[in-house]
C-alpha positions as CSV (number, residue, x, y, z in Angstrom):
1,M,22.9,6.9,-3.6
2,T,19.8,8.0,-1.8
3,K,18.4,5.5,0.7
4,S,15.2,4.0,-0.6
5,I,13.0,1.0,-0.2
6,F,11.7,-1.5,-2.8
7,I,8.7,-3.4,-1.5
8,S,8.0,-6.7,-3.3
9,L,4.5,-8.1,-3.2
10,P,3.3,-11.3,-4.9
11,V,0.1,-10.7,-6.9
12,A,-2.3,-13.1,-8.5
13,D,-3.4,-10.8,-11.4
14,L,-0.6,-8.4,-12.5
15,A,-2.8,-6.3,-14.7
16,A,-5.5,-5.8,-12.1
17,S,-3.0,-5.1,-9.4
18,T,-1.2,-2.5,-11.6
19,A,-4.5,-0.8,-12.3
20,F,-5.4,-0.9,-8.6
21,Y,-2.1,0.8,-7.5
22,K,-2.4,3.3,-10.4
23,A,-5.8,4.3,-9.1
24,L,-4.3,4.9,-5.6
25,G,-1.8,7.4,-7.1
26,F,1.2,5.2,-7.7
27,E,3.0,5.7,-11.1
28,P,4.3,2.8,-13.1
29,N,8.1,2.8,-13.9
30,P,8.3,1.0,-17.3
31,Q,12.1,0.7,-17.0
32,L,11.7,-1.7,-14.1
33,S,8.6,-3.5,-15.4
34,D,7.9,-6.5,-17.7
35,D,5.3,-9.2,-18.1
36,T,6.3,-10.8,-14.7
37,G,6.3,-7.6,-12.6
38,T,5.4,-4.0,-12.5
39,C,7.4,-1.4,-10.6
40,M,5.0,1.2,-9.1
41,V,6.5,4.4,-7.7
42,W,5.0,6.2,-4.7
43,S,7.9,8.6,-4.2
44,E,11.6,8.9,-5.0
45,A,12.3,6.7,-1.9
46,I,9.4,4.3,-2.1
47,Q,8.7,1.8,-4.9
48,V,6.5,-1.3,-4.9
49,M,7.3,-4.2,-7.1
50,L,4.2,-6.2,-8.0
51,I,5.4,-9.6,-8.9
52,T,3.5,-12.6,-10.5
53,H,3.3,-15.7,-8.4
54,A,5.4,-17.6,-10.9
55,K,8.2,-15.0,-10.7
56,W,7.8,-14.8,-6.9
57,R,8.6,-18.5,-6.8
58,T,12.1,-17.8,-8.3
59,F,12.8,-15.8,-5.1
60,T,11.4,-18.1,-2.4
61,Q,9.6,-21.3,-1.9
62,R,8.0,-20.1,1.4
63,P,4.2,-20.4,1.4
64,F,2.0,-17.5,0.4
65,P,0.1,-16.1,3.3
66,A,-3.4,-17.6,3.8
67,P,-6.2,-15.5,2.4
68,G,-7.3,-13.0,5.1
69,S,-4.1,-13.3,7.1
70,A,-1.7,-10.4,7.7
71,G,2.0,-10.7,7.9
72,H,2.7,-7.0,7.7
73,M,1.1,-3.6,7.1
74,L,2.9,-0.8,5.3
75,S,1.8,2.8,6.0
76,L,1.9,5.8,3.8
77,A,1.9,9.4,5.2
78,M,-0.7,11.5,3.5
79,D,-1.1,15.3,3.2
80,S,-4.7,15.5,4.4
81,R,-7.7,13.6,5.7
82,E,-9.3,14.2,2.3
83,A,-6.4,12.4,0.5
84,I,-6.9,9.5,2.9
85,D,-10.6,9.3,2.2
86,A,-10.0,9.6,-1.5
87,M,-7.5,6.7,-1.4
88,Q,-10.1,4.6,0.5
89,R,-12.7,5.3,-2.2
90,A,-10.2,4.4,-4.9
91,A,-9.3,1.1,-3.2
92,A,-13.0,0.1,-2.9
93,A,-13.7,1.0,-6.5
94,H,-10.7,-0.9,-8.0
95,G,-11.0,-4.4,-6.4
96,G,-9.5,-3.7,-2.9
97,K,-11.2,-3.2,0.5
98,A,-11.6,0.1,2.2
99,D,-11.4,0.2,6.0
100,A,-9.8,-3.2,6.3
101,N,-9.5,-2.2,10.0
102,P,-11.7,0.3,11.9
103,P,-10.7,3.9,11.1
104,E,-9.0,5.8,13.9
105,D,-9.3,9.5,14.7
106,F,-7.3,10.8,17.7
107,G,-7.6,14.5,16.6
108,F,-3.9,14.9,16.1
109,M,-3.8,11.6,14.0
110,Y,-6.3,10.3,11.5
111,S,-5.8,6.8,9.9
112,R,-7.7,4.4,7.7
113,D,-6.4,1.0,6.4
114,L,-7.0,-0.6,3.1
115,A,-6.3,-4.0,1.5
116,D,-5.2,-4.5,-2.1
117,P,-6.9,-7.2,-4.3
118,D,-4.4,-9.8,-2.9
119,G,-5.1,-8.8,0.7
120,H,-1.8,-6.8,1.3
121,L,-2.5,-4.2,4.0
122,W,-1.7,-0.5,3.6
123,G,-2.3,2.1,6.3
124,T,-2.9,5.7,5.3
125,V,-2.2,8.2,8.0
126,R,-2.2,12.0,8.6
127,M,-0.4,13.3,11.6
128,N,-0.6,16.9,13.0
129,P,2.3,17.1,15.5
130,A,1.0,20.5,16.7
131,G,-2.0,18.7,18.1
132,M,0.0,16.2,20.1
133,Q,0.1,18.2,23.3
134,G,2.2,16.4,25.9
135,G,3.4,13.8,23.5
136,A,1.8,10.9,21.7
137,Q,-1.5,9.6,23.0
138,T,-2.5,6.0,22.9
């Protein structure tokens, strides 16, 4: 079996969250979806499970993060700056927040962060290793 990751995220509005992730380029997997959760596929190795709050409660009783807080940020490698910018526009147009943190441009690396409608943070990054003369810069 190929190693992969399933990221589970609690969402307040399953339909809105499904539409949001679809607008970002994720594809729904109907075989792993029902009225309590939608599986959204980014790649063969990365899938995001959007889960209603009620279903989430069957997994854990831990409190939901406070609005505006950040417990994690997941990052997606992108093919180009244009793809990053397009994803930011899609996020803003579909109930999320573009540039949830200030954009960063180090020449060899370009990144912009977005938040989904529930505040889950996603980084989008394009790296050009050829531009990293002398190693990573901070």
